[in-house]
C-alpha positions as CSV (number, residue, x, y, z in Angstrom):
1,X,10.4,26.6,95.6
2,X,8.6,29.2,93.9
3,X,8.7,30.6,90.3
4,X,10.3,33.7,89.4
5,X,8.1,36.7,89.0
6,X,5.9,36.9,85.7
7,X,3.0,38.8,84.1
8,X,-0.2,37.1,84.0
9,X,-3.3,37.4,81.5
10,X,-6.4,35.7,81.3
11,X,-7.7,36.7,77.8
12,X,-11.5,36.4,77.4
13,X,-11.2,35.5,73.3
14,X,-9.3,33.2,71.5
15,X,-8.3,36.4,69.2
16,X,-6.6,38.1,72.6
17,X,-5.0,35.1,73.5
18,X,-3.1,34.8,70.2
19,X,-2.6,38.5,70.0
20,X,-0.9,38.3,73.5
21,X,1.5,35.7,72.1
22,X,2.4,37.7,69.1
23,X,3.0,40.5,71.4
24,X,5.3,38.6,73.4
25,X,6.6,35.9,71.5
26,X,8.8,33.3,72.9
27,X,8.9,35.0,76.6
28,X,5.1,33.9,76.9
29,X,3.9,30.5,77.8
30,X,0.3,29.3,77.4
31,X,-1.3,27.4,80.3
32,X,-4.1,25.1,79.9
33,X,-4.5,23.6,83.1
34,X,-1.1,24.4,84.3
35,X,-0.5,20.9,85.8
36,X,2.9,20.4,84.0
37,X,3.7,24.2,83.6
38,X,3.4,25.2,87.1
39,X,5.4,22.3,88.5
40,X,8.2,23.3,86.1
41,X,8.0,26.9,86.9
42,X,8.2,26.3,90.7
43,X,11.3,24.1,89.9
44,X,12.5,26.8,87.7
45,X,12.9,24.6,84.6
46,X,11.1,27.2,82.7
47,X,10.7,30.7,83.7
48,X,8.5,32.8,81.4
49,X,8.2,36.5,81.7
50,X,4.4,36.2,80.7
51,X,1.8,33.6,81.2
52,X,-1.2,33.3,79.1
53,X,-4.1,31.5,81.2
54,X,-6.9,29.9,78.4
55,X,-9.3,29.1,81.5
56,X,-11.8,31.6,80.5
57,X,-12.2,30.4,76.7
58,X,-15.3,28.0,77.1
59,X,-15.9,27.4,73.4
60,X,-12.5,25.2,73.7
61,X,-14.2,23.0,76.2
62,X,-16.1,20.3,74.5
63,X,-16.5,17.0,73.1
64,X,-18.8,15.7,70.4
65,X,-19.4,14.1,67.6
66,X,-19.7,15.9,64.1
67,X,-19.5,14.7,60.3
68,X,-17.7,11.2,60.9
69,X,-15.3,12.6,63.4
70,X,-15.1,13.2,67.5
71,X,-14.4,16.7,67.8
72,X,-12.5,17.4,71.2
73,X,-11.9,20.8,72.6
74,X,-8.2,21.6,73.8
75,X,-9.6,22.6,77.0
76,X,-11.4,19.3,77.7
77,X,-10.1,17.9,80.8
78,X,-8.7,14.1,81.4
79,X,-12.0,13.6,83.8
80,X,-14.2,14.7,81.3
81,X,-13.0,12.6,78.5
82,X,-12.8,9.5,80.7
83,X,-16.4,10.1,81.8
84,X,-17.9,10.8,78.5
85,X,-19.8,8.2,77.1
86,X,-19.0,9.2,73.7
87,X,-15.3,8.4,74.4
88,X,-15.9,5.4,76.2
89,X,-18.0,3.8,73.3
90,X,-16.3,5.2,70.2
91,X,-12.4,5.8,71.4
92,X,-11.9,3.5,74.1
93,X,-8.2,3.9,73.9
94,X,-8.5,7.6,74.5
95,X,-10.7,6.9,77.8
96,X,-8.2,4.4,78.7
97,X,-5.4,7.2,78.6
98,X,-7.5,9.8,80.6
99,X,-8.2,7.5,83.3
100,X,-4.4,6.9,84.1
101,X,-3.2,10.6,83.7
102,X,-1.9,11.7,87.0
103,X,-4.0,11.8,90.1
104,X,-7.5,13.1,90.8
105,X,-6.3,16.6,90.9
106,X,-4.5,16.4,87.7
107,X,-7.5,14.8,86.0
108,X,-10.0,17.5,86.9
109,X,-7.7,20.3,86.3
110,X,-5.3,19.2,83.3
111,X,-6.4,19.2,79.5
112,X,-5.8,17.1,76.8
113,X,-4.6,20.3,74.6
114,X,-2.3,20.9,77.3
115,X,-1.0,17.8,77.4
116,X,-0.5,17.3,73.9
117,X,1.4,20.7,73.6
118,X,3.8,19.8,76.4
119,X,4.7,16.8,74.4
120,X,6.8,14.6,77.1
121,X,8.4,11.7,75.7
122,X,6.5,9.3,78.2
123,X,2.9,11.0,78.3
124,X,-0.2,9.1,77.6
125,X,-1.9,11.0,74.9
126,X,0.7,11.1,72.2
127,X,0.6,7.4,71.5
128,X,-3.0,7.4,71.4
129,X,-3.4,10.3,69.2
130,X,-1.3,8.8,66.5
131,X,-2.7,5.5,67.1
132,X,-6.3,6.8,66.5
133,X,-4.7,8.9,63.2
134,X,-6.1,12.3,65.2
135,X,-5.6,15.7,63.7
136,X,-4.7,18.8,65.8
137,X,-6.2,22.0,64.9
138,X,-4.0,25.1,65.6
139,X,-4.7,29.0,65.4
140,X,-2.2,31.6,65.0
141,X,-1.9,35.1,63.7
142,X,-1.9,33.7,60.0
143,X,-5.2,31.8,60.7
144,X,-5.9,28.0,61.4
145,X,-4.3,25.0,60.3
146,X,-4.7,21.1,60.7
147,X,-1.7,19.1,61.6
148,X,-1.7,15.2,61.9
149,X,-0.7,13.9,65.1
150,X,2.1,11.9,63.5
151,X,3.7,15.1,62.4
152,X,2.8,16.9,65.6
153,X,5.3,15.7,67.9
154,X,9.0,16.4,66.7
155,X,11.2,15.8,70.0
156,X,11.0,15.7,73.7
157,X,9.0,18.5,75.0
158,X,9.0,20.1,71.2
159,X,6.2,20.3,68.8
160,X,5.7,21.7,65.3
161,X,3.4,24.6,66.9
162,X,4.7,28.0,66.3
163,X,5.5,30.2,69.4
164,X,2.3,32.3,68.2
165,X,0.0,29.2,68.0
166,X,-2.6,27.7,70.2
167,X,-3.9,24.0,69.9
168,X,-7.7,24.5,69.7
169,X,-9.4,21.3,68.9
170,X,-8.5,17.6,68.6
171,X,-10.3,15.6,65.7
172,X,-10.4,11.9,65.6
173,X,-12.2,9.8,62.7
174,X,-15.0,7.8,64.0
175,X,-14.1,4.0,63.8
176,X,-15.8,1.9,61.3
177,X,-17.4,-1.4,62.0
178,X,-15.1,-3.9,63.7
179,X,-12.7,-1.2,65.3
180,X,-11.5,-1.6,68.8
181,X,-8.6,0.2,70.8
182,X,-6.9,0.2,73.9
183,X,-3.9,2.0,75.8
184,X,-2.1,0.3,78.6
185,X,1.0,1.8,80.5
186,X,3.5,0.3,82.8
187,X,4.4,2.9,85.6
188,X,5.9,2.9,89.3
189,X,2.8,4.3,90.7
190,X,-0.5,5.1,89.3
191,X,0.1,8.6,89.0
192,X,3.4,8.5,87.1
193,X,4.3,8.9,83.7
194,X,4.5,5.9,81.6
195,X,7.8,3.6,81.8
196,X,6.1,2.1,78.8
197,X,2.9,2.9,77.4
198,X,1.0,1.0,74.2
199,X,-1.7,2.2,72.2
200,X,-3.2,-0.4,70.1
201,X,-6.1,0.3,67.5
202,X,-7.5,-2.6,65.6
203,X,-10.2,-3.3,63.1
204,X,-11.8,-6.9,62.6
205,X,-11.7,-8.4,59.2
206,X,-13.5,-11.4,57.5
207,X,-13.2,-14.5,59.3
208,X,-12.2,-12.9,62.5
209,X,-9.0,-11.8,61.1
210,X,-7.0,-8.2,61.7
211,X,-7.6,-6.1,58.9
212,X,-5.9,-3.1,60.1
213,X,-3.6,-2.4,63.2
214,X,-1.8,0.4,64.6
215,X,0.5,0.0,67.4
216,X,2.1,2.8,68.9
217,X,4.5,3.2,72.1
218,X,5.3,6.0,74.3
219,X,8.4,6.3,76.7
220,X,10.8,4.8,74.3
221,X,11.7,7.5,71.9
222,X,11.6,11.3,72.0
223,X,8.4,11.0,70.0
224,X,5.7,8.2,70.0
225,X,7.0,5.1,68.4
226,X,4.9,3.1,65.7
227,X,5.9,-0.2,65.2
228,X,5.0,-1.3,61.9
229,X,6.8,-4.7,61.9
230,X,4.3,-5.9,64.6
231,X,1.3,-4.4,63.0
232,X,2.3,-6.4,59.6
233,X,2.4,-9.7,61.7
234,X,-0.8,-8.9,63.4
235,X,-2.7,-8.6,59.9
236,X,-0.7,-11.4,58.5
237,X,-3.2,-14.3,59.9
238,X,-5.5,-15.3,62.6
239,X,-5.0,-13.0,65.4
240,X,-4.5,-15.6,68.1
241,X,-2.1,-15.6,71.4
242,X,0.8,-17.0,69.2
243,X,0.4,-14.2,66.9
244,X,0.1,-11.3,69.6
245,X,3.2,-13.0,71.3
246,X,5.2,-12.7,67.8
247,X,4.1,-9.1,67.3
248,X,5.3,-8.5,71.0
249,X,8.8,-9.6,70.1
250,X,8.8,-7.7,66.8
251,X,8.0,-4.6,68.6
252,X,11.1,-5.0,70.7
253,X,13.4,-4.9,67.6
254,X,15.2,-1.6,66.7
255,X,14.0,0.5,69.7
256,X,16.5,2.8,71.4
257,X,14.8,4.0,74.5
258,X,16.3,6.4,77.1
259,X,17.3,5.3,80.5
260,X,16.3,7.4,83.5
261,X,15.7,7.3,87.1
262,X,12.4,5.1,86.2
263,X,14.0,2.5,84.2
264,X,17.0,1.4,82.1
265,X,17.0,1.3,78.2
266,X,17.0,-2.6,78.3
267,X,14.0,-2.8,80.7
268,X,11.9,-0.7,78.3
269,X,12.9,-2.8,75.5
270,X,12.0,-6.0,77.4
271,X,8.4,-4.4,78.9
272,X,7.7,-3.1,75.3
273,X,7.1,-6.6,74.0
274,X,5.0,-7.5,76.9
275,X,2.7,-4.4,77.0
276,X,2.2,-4.8,73.0
277,X,0.8,-8.0,73.8
278,X,-1.4,-7.3,76.4
279,X,-2.6,-3.9,74.6
280,X,-3.3,-5.7,71.3
281,X,-5.3,-8.4,73.4
282,X,-7.1,-6.0,75.3
283,X,-8.5,-4.4,72.4
284,X,-9.2,-7.5,70.1
285,X,-11.5,-8.5,73.2
286,X,-13.5,-5.4,73.2
287,X,-16.9,-5.5,70.8
């Protein structure tokens, strides 16, 4: 199929882009790579009257370390994130996620800001951003605001963004000494969305114990699901294989995942325990 007719704008400044959203309101859709929006338009799942393309805004395409945080522009591509030495060494879970997003075309054109704002329940980045305690910066007619990742995702394909707001930057605290992270997902093919994905961010404390743990799942709810019971188990003693397995079993409790053409709900529950254990082990083995 082909999309319905629409009006196309490619503003040269962020202010112009915000103005276009303010002018057209809910009739407009932002395009930040187009790897989610264009397929949905072709299938006529969405039919915006106006498309505002952000590709001409180079100030949104960057990756750098700045004052204790890693700052990532919303237009940074998946390929740029995965290939960045800064991301690989400082935030390996984010590099893991960028590596498994879609196929090479998607990774070269798709962006982290576009993926986050799309807010698919089984996308890779949301769980990682919550696990890494990220904040998303957005700009609109009323100025800028900072949104914790845990508050940003509110439902499937829904965020707390106003129709006139644009995600501009993602800020992730630089992990301290002993921190390590990983992201793993199960999918039918490498290019598919996650059946289940797990982001694990751990900090090693004294005596090789886990001093802090954040474990977040994707694919099992409308928003990223943090499994606090599993985190408490990981921090309760030596982080050995037995404790990791116990945390995996705890992560399965109280999950209420959807059933779809990829997998039914019970399969997602069962796999979640396995992938929590594997993601924790993968993170803990990193130095």
